[in-house]
C-alpha positions as CSV (number, residue, x, y, z in Angstrom):
1,M,135.9,134.6,57.8
2,A,139.2,135.2,56.1
3,Q,137.7,133.4,52.8
4,R,135.0,136.0,52.9
5,R,137.6,139.1,53.3
6,M,139.5,137.1,50.7
7,L,136.5,136.9,48.0
8,R,135.7,140.6,49.2
9,A,139.3,142.0,48.6
10,A,139.5,140.2,45.4
11,G,135.6,141.4,44.3
12,N,136.7,145.2,45.4
13,L,140.0,144.6,42.5
14,A,137.3,145.0,39.9
15,T,136.4,148.6,41.0
16,N,139.9,150.1,41.7
17,P,142.7,147.4,40.1
18,R,145.0,149.5,42.3
19,P,143.6,150.1,45.9
20,D,146.3,151.6,48.2
21,G,148.5,149.2,50.0
22,C,148.9,146.8,46.6
23,R,153.0,146.8,45.7
24,K,153.9,146.2,42.4
25,M,155.6,142.5,41.4
26,Q,159.0,143.6,40.2
27,G,160.0,141.6,37.0
28,S,156.3,142.0,36.0
29,K,154.6,145.0,33.6
30,N,151.2,143.7,35.2
31,A,151.3,142.1,38.3
32,Y,150.4,142.9,41.5
33,R,150.2,141.9,44.8
34,I,147.7,142.8,47.8
35,R,147.6,141.9,51.3
36,V,144.5,140.6,52.8
37,G,145.6,139.7,56.7
38,D,148.0,137.1,57.1
39,Y,148.1,136.1,53.1
40,R,147.9,137.6,49.8
41,I,146.3,137.8,46.4
42,V,149.0,138.0,43.1
43,Y,147.0,139.0,40.3
44,T,147.7,141.0,36.7
45,V,146.1,144.3,35.0
46,D,145.4,144.5,31.4
47,D,144.0,148.5,31.2
48,A,143.6,147.9,27.5
49,V,140.6,145.7,27.8
50,L,139.8,146.7,31.7
51,I,140.4,142.9,32.7
52,V,142.0,142.2,36.5
53,A,142.6,138.6,36.5
54,V,142.8,136.7,39.8
55,S,144.0,132.9,39.4
56,P,143.2,130.3,42.6
57,S,146.6,129.3,42.8
58,A,148.1,133.3,42.7
59,I,146.1,133.5,46.8
60,I,149.3,132.9,49.0
61,L,148.6,131.8,52.4
């Protein structure tokens, strides 16, 4: 169940890379995090080429 929520949240970033509740990471120009239950997804946004990159190692348990 948690995996589905994480995958859905990560997929939604493609259409809305800065959803309500996202937080900009300090010390970075384009890194953000969102909370999904007890988990965090850390990702970067590159508006110039419309890319949202989520790394599996960036999912914090």
